[in-house]
C-alpha positions as CSV (number, residue, x, y, z in Angstrom):
1,M,32.4,-1.8,-51.1
2,R,31.3,-5.3,-50.1
3,F,33.3,-5.0,-46.8
4,M,31.6,-1.7,-45.8
5,R,28.2,-3.2,-46.3
6,V,29.0,-6.2,-44.1
7,A,30.5,-3.9,-41.5
8,R,27.4,-1.7,-41.5
9,V,25.2,-4.8,-41.0
10,A,27.4,-6.1,-38.1
11,W,27.2,-2.7,-36.3
12,S,23.5,-2.7,-36.7
13,G,23.3,-6.1,-35.1
14,V,25.4,-5.0,-32.2
15,F,23.2,-1.9,-31.7
16,A,20.1,-4.1,-31.8
17,V,21.6,-6.4,-29.1
18,L,22.5,-3.4,-26.9
19,L,19.0,-2.0,-27.3
20,G,17.5,-5.3,-26.3
21,A,19.7,-5.6,-23.2
22,A,18.8,-2.0,-22.2
23,S,15.1,-2.8,-22.4
24,M,15.6,-5.9,-20.3
25,V,17.4,-4.0,-17.6
26,S,14.6,-1.3,-17.4
27,T,12.0,-4.1,-17.1
28,V,13.8,-5.6,-14.1
29,T,14.0,-2.2,-12.4
30,I,10.3,-1.6,-12.9
31,A,9.5,-5.0,-11.4
32,H,11.2,-4.0,-8.1
33,A,9.2,-0.7,-8.0
34,A,6.0,-2.7,-8.3
35,D,6.2,-3.7,-4.6
36,G,5.5,-0.2,-3.3
37,T,7.0,0.9,0.0
38,V,6.4,0.3,3.7
39,T,7.5,2.8,6.3
40,L,7.3,2.2,10.1
41,V,5.9,5.2,12.0
42,S,5.8,3.7,15.5
43,P,7.3,2.4,17.6
44,K,10.6,4.1,17.1
45,P,13.9,2.2,17.0
46,H,15.0,1.0,20.5
47,E,11.8,2.4,22.1
48,V,10.8,0.9,25.5
49,V,7.3,-0.4,25.1
50,G,4.7,-2.4,27.1
51,A,3.6,-6.0,26.5
52,D,0.9,-4.6,24.1
53,V,2.3,-2.3,21.5
54,T,0.5,-0.4,18.7
55,V,2.4,-0.7,15.4
56,T,1.7,2.1,12.9
57,W,3.0,2.3,9.3
58,T,2.4,3.9,6.0
59,Q,2.2,1.8,2.8
60,E,2.4,2.9,-0.8
61,K,0.5,0.3,-2.6
62,S,1.6,-0.2,-6.2
63,G,1.8,-3.1,-8.5
64,R,1.2,-6.4,-6.6
65,A,1.2,-4.8,-3.1
66,D,-2.2,-5.5,-1.6
67,H,-1.8,-5.7,2.2
68,V,0.8,-6.2,4.9
69,H,1.8,-8.9,7.4
70,V,3.2,-8.0,10.8
71,F,5.8,-10.3,12.3
72,V,7.4,-10.4,15.7
73,D,10.9,-11.9,15.9
74,G,10.3,-13.5,12.4
75,G,7.7,-15.8,13.9
76,Q,4.2,-14.7,14.9
77,M,2.4,-13.3,11.9
78,K,-0.7,-11.1,11.7
79,P,-2.1,-10.3,8.2
80,V,-3.6,-6.8,8.1
81,K,-6.0,-6.2,5.1
82,T,-7.1,-2.6,6.0
83,G,-5.8,0.3,8.0
84,A,-2.3,1.4,8.9
85,S,-1.9,0.1,12.4
86,T,-2.5,-3.0,14.6
87,V,-1.9,-3.9,18.2
88,V,0.6,-6.7,18.9
89,K,-0.4,-8.2,22.3
90,G,1.4,-10.2,24.9
91,L,5.1,-9.5,24.1
92,S,7.4,-11.0,26.7
93,K,10.1,-8.9,28.5
94,G,13.2,-8.4,26.4
95,I,14.3,-7.3,23.0
96,H,11.9,-7.9,20.0
97,E,12.1,-7.2,16.3
98,I,8.8,-6.1,14.7
99,T,8.6,-6.3,10.9
100,V,5.9,-5.0,8.6
101,Q,6.1,-6.5,5.1
102,A,4.0,-6.0,1.9
103,Y,2.2,-9.0,0.5
104,S,0.3,-9.6,-2.8
105,S,-3.4,-10.6,-2.8
106,D,-2.1,-14.2,-3.2
107,H,-0.1,-13.8,0.1
108,E,3.2,-13.8,-1.7
109,P,5.8,-11.8,0.2
110,L,7.1,-8.8,-1.6
111,E,10.4,-6.9,-1.1
112,A,8.8,-3.8,0.5
113,K,9.2,-4.1,4.3
114,A,10.4,-2.2,7.4
115,S,11.6,-3.4,10.7
116,V,12.2,-2.0,14.2
117,T,13.8,-3.3,17.4
118,V,12.0,-2.5,20.7
119,K,12.5,-3.4,24.3
120,V,9.7,-4.6,26.5
121,E,10.0,-4.0,30.2
């Protein structure tokens, strides 16, 4: 009888540990969803554009997502507080990568982002 009581307590403890681990995993998953999403509408991948290009996107703001920053070739950055488009001016001829990334109100970069490669002629 004593052995069965100890075994029951041991299994209860294992079950509690498993429940605790499951709740930690769901918390991590929810944290990633808090960034929202960013989708580039234009320009399209590998599109030929001029030196001035209008970049258009949609952003699902959720959790910490407040606004986006627009980058060209990982360097030039333009924060955009409102709207869903901006004009990037003065691109040199050649291939460029344009990235739109979600940021928090404290300007912390979030995981939600989208990139496109274009060619300027």
